[in-house]
C-alpha positions as CSV (number, residue, x, y, z in Angstrom):
1,M,-18.6,9.4,14.7
2,T,-15.9,10.6,12.3
3,T,-16.3,14.3,11.4
4,V,-15.9,15.5,7.8
5,E,-12.7,17.3,8.9
6,T,-11.2,14.1,10.4
7,Q,-12.2,12.1,7.3
8,Q,-10.6,14.7,5.1
9,T,-7.4,14.6,7.1
10,L,-7.3,10.8,7.0
11,A,-7.9,10.7,3.3
12,R,-4.8,12.9,2.9
13,I,-2.7,10.8,5.3
14,R,-3.8,7.5,3.7
15,R,-3.2,8.9,0.2
16,D,0.4,9.8,1.1
17,F,1.0,6.6,2.9
18,Y,-0.2,4.5,-0.1
19,S,2.0,6.7,-2.4
20,L,5.1,5.9,-0.4
21,L,4.5,2.2,-0.4
22,S,3.6,2.1,-4.1
23,F,6.9,3.9,-4.9
24,V,8.9,1.4,-3.0
25,Y,7.4,-1.6,-4.7
26,I,7.5,-0.1,-8.2
27,H,10.9,1.5,-8.4
28,I,14.2,-0.1,-8.0
29,P,16.0,1.5,-5.1
30,E,17.7,4.8,-5.7
31,R,18.9,7.7,-3.6
32,K,15.3,9.1,-3.5
33,T,14.3,5.9,-1.7
34,L,16.6,6.8,1.2
35,E,15.1,10.3,1.2
36,L,11.5,9.4,1.4
37,K,9.6,11.2,4.1
38,W,7.6,8.9,6.3
39,E,5.6,11.5,8.2
40,P,2.2,10.2,7.0
41,V,3.0,6.9,8.9
42,L,3.4,8.9,12.1
43,E,0.3,10.9,11.4
44,L,-1.8,7.8,10.9
45,L,-0.7,6.5,14.3
46,G,-2.6,9.5,15.8
47,Y,-5.9,8.2,14.5
48,P,-6.6,4.8,16.1
49,Q,-9.6,2.7,15.1
50,E,-11.6,0.3,17.3
51,G,-10.3,-3.2,16.6
52,G,-7.2,-1.8,14.8
53,G,-4.6,-2.5,17.6
54,E,-2.8,-5.2,15.5
55,A,-2.7,-2.9,12.5
56,F,-1.0,-0.2,14.6
57,Q,1.5,-2.6,16.0
58,Q,2.5,-3.6,12.5
59,I,2.8,0.0,11.4
60,D,4.9,1.0,14.5
61,K,7.2,-2.0,14.0
62,G,7.5,-1.3,10.3
63,L,8.5,2.4,10.9
64,R,11.2,1.4,13.4
65,L,12.7,-1.0,10.8
66,I,12.9,1.5,8.0
67,R,14.1,4.5,10.0
68,P,17.8,3.4,10.0
69,Y,17.7,3.6,6.2
70,S,17.1,7.4,6.1
71,S,19.8,9.2,4.2
72,K,20.2,11.4,7.3
73,T,21.3,8.5,9.4
74,H,22.8,6.0,6.9
75,A,26.5,6.9,6.4
76,L,27.1,4.6,3.4
77,D,24.3,5.4,1.0
78,E,25.8,3.6,-2.0
79,K,26.4,0.4,0.0
80,A,22.9,0.7,1.4
81,L,21.4,1.1,-2.1
82,T,23.4,-1.9,-3.4
83,G,21.9,-4.1,-0.6
84,L,18.4,-2.7,-1.2
85,S,18.6,-3.3,-4.9
86,K,19.6,-6.9,-4.5
87,D,16.8,-7.4,-2.0
88,W,14.2,-5.6,-4.2
89,T,15.1,-8.0,-7.1
90,H,15.1,-11.0,-4.8
91,L,11.6,-10.2,-3.3
92,F,9.7,-8.7,-6.2
93,R,11.0,-10.1,-9.5
94,G,10.7,-13.8,-9.0
95,V,14.2,-14.5,-10.5
96,E,15.2,-17.2,-8.0
97,K,13.8,-20.7,-8.7
98,D,13.2,-21.5,-5.0
99,G,12.6,-17.9,-4.0
100,I,9.5,-16.0,-2.9
101,P,6.8,-15.8,-5.6
102,P,6.6,-12.2,-6.9
103,P,3.7,-10.0,-5.7
104,Y,1.0,-10.5,-8.3
105,E,-2.5,-11.1,-7.0
106,S,-3.3,-13.6,-9.6
107,L,-0.3,-15.7,-8.7
108,Y,-1.1,-15.7,-5.0
109,R,-4.8,-16.4,-5.4
110,T,-4.8,-18.8,-8.4
111,G,-1.2,-20.0,-8.8
112,K,-1.0,-18.5,-12.2
113,L,-0.2,-15.1,-13.7
114,Q,-2.7,-12.9,-15.5
115,E,-5.8,-14.8,-14.2
116,K,-9.2,-13.6,-13.0
117,P,-8.0,-11.0,-10.4
118,A,-5.8,-9.3,-13.0
119,R,-8.6,-9.2,-15.5
120,E,-11.1,-7.8,-12.9
121,I,-8.7,-5.0,-12.0
122,Y,-8.0,-4.3,-15.7
123,R,-11.8,-3.9,-16.3
124,L,-12.1,-1.7,-13.2
125,F,-9.2,0.6,-14.4
126,S,-10.7,0.8,-17.9
127,Q,-14.1,1.8,-16.4
128,M,-12.5,4.5,-14.4
129,G,-10.3,5.7,-17.2
130,I,-7.1,4.7,-15.4
131,R,-4.0,3.9,-17.4
132,I,-0.9,2.3,-15.9
133,P,2.3,4.3,-16.9
134,D,4.2,2.4,-19.5
135,E,7.5,2.8,-17.6
136,W,6.2,0.8,-14.7
137,H,6.2,-2.4,-16.9
138,Q,3.7,-4.0,-14.6
139,P,0.3,-5.7,-14.9
140,P,-2.7,-4.2,-12.9
141,D,-2.5,-6.8,-10.1
142,Y,1.1,-6.0,-9.1
143,I,1.1,-4.9,-5.5
144,G,2.6,-1.5,-6.3
145,V,-0.1,-0.8,-8.9
146,E,-2.9,-1.9,-6.5
147,L,-1.5,0.3,-3.8
148,D,-1.3,3.2,-6.2
149,F,-4.9,2.6,-7.1
150,M,-5.8,3.1,-3.4
151,R,-3.7,6.3,-3.5
152,L,-5.9,7.5,-6.3
153,L,-9.1,6.6,-4.5
154,C,-8.0,8.4,-1.4
155,S,-7.2,11.4,-3.5
156,R,-10.7,11.4,-4.9
157,E,-12.1,11.0,-1.4
158,L,-10.1,14.0,-0.3
159,E,-11.5,16.1,-3.2
160,S,-15.1,15.0,-2.4
161,C,-14.6,15.9,1.3
162,E,-13.2,19.3,0.4
163,K,-16.3,19.9,-1.7
164,Q,-18.6,18.4,0.9
165,E,-20.2,16.2,-1.7
166,K,-21.8,13.4,0.4
167,D,-22.9,11.2,-2.6
168,S,-19.4,11.4,-4.1
169,I,-17.8,10.6,-0.7
170,I,-20.0,7.5,-0.3
171,E,-19.3,6.4,-3.8
172,V,-15.5,6.6,-3.5
173,V,-15.4,5.0,0.0
174,R,-17.5,2.2,-1.3
175,A,-15.0,1.7,-4.0
176,E,-12.1,1.7,-1.4
177,E,-13.9,-0.8,0.8
178,S,-14.6,-3.1,-2.1
179,F,-11.0,-3.0,-3.4
180,V,-9.4,-3.6,0.0
181,Q,-11.8,-6.4,0.9
182,N,-11.9,-8.1,-2.5
183,H,-8.3,-7.6,-3.6
184,L,-5.6,-6.3,-1.3
185,A,-6.8,-8.0,1.9
186,A,-7.4,-11.2,0.0
187,W,-3.7,-11.8,-0.8
188,A,-1.3,-9.1,0.3
189,P,-1.1,-10.3,3.9
190,N,0.1,-13.7,2.6
191,F,2.8,-12.1,0.5
192,C,3.9,-9.7,3.2
193,Q,4.3,-12.6,5.7
194,K,6.6,-14.3,3.1
195,M,8.4,-11.0,2.5
196,M,9.2,-10.7,6.2
197,D,10.6,-14.2,6.2
198,E,12.6,-13.8,3.0
199,A,13.8,-10.1,3.2
200,R,17.6,-9.7,3.8
201,E,17.3,-6.0,4.6
202,G,15.4,-4.6,7.5
203,F,14.0,-2.0,5.2
204,Y,11.9,-4.5,3.3
205,R,10.8,-6.3,6.5
206,G,9.6,-2.8,7.6
207,I,7.8,-2.3,4.3
208,A,6.1,-5.6,4.7
209,R,4.9,-4.6,8.1
210,L,3.8,-1.2,7.0
211,T,1.8,-2.8,4.1
212,L,0.2,-5.3,6.4
213,G,-0.7,-2.6,8.9
214,L,-2.2,-0.2,6.3
215,V,-4.3,-2.8,4.5
216,D,-5.6,-4.0,7.9
217,Y,-6.3,-0.5,9.0
218,D,-8.2,0.3,5.9
219,R,-10.1,-2.9,6.0
220,I,-11.5,-1.7,9.3
221,Y,-11.7,2.0,8.6
222,T,-13.5,1.9,5.2
223,T,-16.2,-0.4,6.5
224,R,-16.8,1.9,9.5
225,I,-16.7,5.2,7.6
226,L,-19.1,3.8,4.9
227,S,-21.5,2.8,7.6
228,N,-21.2,6.3,9.1
229,C,-21.8,8.0,5.8
230,Q,-24.9,6.0,5.0
231,S,-26.5,6.4,8.4
C-alpha cells in the first residue's frame, strides 16, 4: 500500500521527470540542455513497482547514455550542441524523405497528421482550460506537449496530496491513467524504438530509453495507485 507521503513524493519526482523530457523534445538544443539536472531520474529509481523491472532497466540505461553530455563533463560544449541540434532536427522535424516520422500521435496511430488523436487531446485541453504556448509551434499530439500535459497532471496530483483531498487525488490519477493508457502508451513506445535506431547521438538514444521507461512505469503505477485510492 502506497502511503500519502510516498504518493506525494512520487508526484513531485514524476512531475520533474516529465518536465525534463518535455523540454528536450520541444526546444532545439542550447547550453541549458547540457545543464539540465537529471536528479529526478535517480530519485525515481528508488521507488520500484511490481512488474516494473523492464521500465527501470530502460531508465537506468537512458541515464547512463545522457550523463556524458553534462556540461560538467563535456569539454566541447559548442561542438556537442551542433551535433545535438542536427540530431534533434533529424529525429523530430521529419525533414528527411526517408527519415524517421516525426513524433505526432496522429501520424503514428493513423498515418496522417491532425487526425482523431490530436482532436481528442485538443478537446481535453480545452475542457481543462489548457493553452499550448504559441512559441512551441506544436499541435497537441506532439510528444513534448503530451509529456508536458502529464507534468501538469502530476503537479495537480501533488497539490491534491498536499491538501489531502482524496476525491481530487482520485480524479487526477484517473486522468493520468487514462492519458497514459489511451495516448502515450499507445504510440510513444513505437516512436522511441525508431528513435533509438535512428539517433546519431547517444544523448537522444538515452532520451528515447528514458521516455520508454517513464511511460511504462506510469502505465503500471497509475493503475495500481488508482486501485489503492478507490479501495
